[in-house]
N, C-alpha and C positions, 0 to 999 in steps of 0.2 A: 625635664621641665623643673625649674626652681620654684619653690613655694615662697609665699610672703613670710611665713614663719622662719624659714631658713634665712631669708634675706635680712629680716629684722635681727635675728640672733647673730649673724655674721657682722652686720653693721655695728651692733653694740660691742661685740668682742673686738672688732678691728679698731674702733675709736678708743676703747679702753686700753688696748695694747699700745697704740701710738702715744696716748697721754701718759702711759707708764714709762715711756722711753726705753723699754726693754726690747732690745733688738731681736733677741731670740724669740720672744713672744710674738713680735710683729711678723717675723719671717716664718713662723709656724703655720701661717695661713696659706703659704705658697708652695708650689712644687719646686723641686730642685732645679729644673730647667725653665722656670717661668721667664716671661719677657715683660719688661717694664718700659713704658714710654712716658716721657715728661719733658717739657721744654727746659726744666731746670737741670736735667742731666748734662746738657752741653756746658752749662755754667759751672756746676759743682764737680762733675766727674770728667769733664773735658771730652766727652764723646759727642761729636758734632751732630750725629744722626738723631740724638735725643732718645736712643733706644739702648737698653742693656739687656743681656741675656744671661741667665744663670743666677742662682741664689748668691753665690760668692761675689759676683760683680755688683749686684744690687746691695748686698750687705755693706761693701766698702762705700758705696754712694750714700746709703742711708746713714751710716755711721758718721760720715762727714757732715751730712745735712743736720743730724741731731746735735753734733758738736757746734755747728754754726748757729743753731737755734735752741739754746738750752732751756728756754721757756715755752717751747712748742706746745700748743694745746689745740685740739680740734673739738668743734661743737657740731654734732650731726643736725642737719636741717631736715633732710628727707631721704628716704630710701625708695628707689625705683626698681621694679622687678621686670626682667625680660625673660625670654624662654631659656637662654643659657648664660645670661649675664645679669648682673645688677649694677646699678649706678648709685653711688653715695654722693649726695650734695651736702657740703659741709663748709663751715667757717674754718679756714685754715690760718696759718701763720701770716700769710700775705693777703688775706681776703678770701672771697668765695672761691670754692673749688668743687669740681665734679670728677669723680674717678669711676671708671668703668672696669668691672672685674669679670673675666671669663673663667669658668670653672671646668675642671676635669671631672671624670665620673666619680671620684672620691670626694668631691666638693672642696677641693683645694684650688687656689687660684693658679691658672696656667698662663694668664696674660692680664696685664693691667695697664690702663691708659689714663693718665692724669691730665686734667684740663683746668686752666686758671683764668680768672678775669684779668 
């Protein structure tokens, strides 16, 4: 079970990492074999399923996304806590976004699903 304190700490660190544009810091939250889904994966990474698996695949995708959005900045609106996941609702580069994070036993993200308006 995830605590509200853990969720709030994760949210603050995740937002700060993205706003720093430090890809290694961003990726430090994730397991080596995590899975990422986003409708932008098809556009940016060319993977029509919208799903990438593994830190290196996602690294290439996020590096390109950061290059395309050099002023990228996120503003956290709300953190929602589930039993084994949290959802961050935030103002992103293209409008409102919600991202669901599933965690392994060491509290690193094993799966993330991004949703956009």
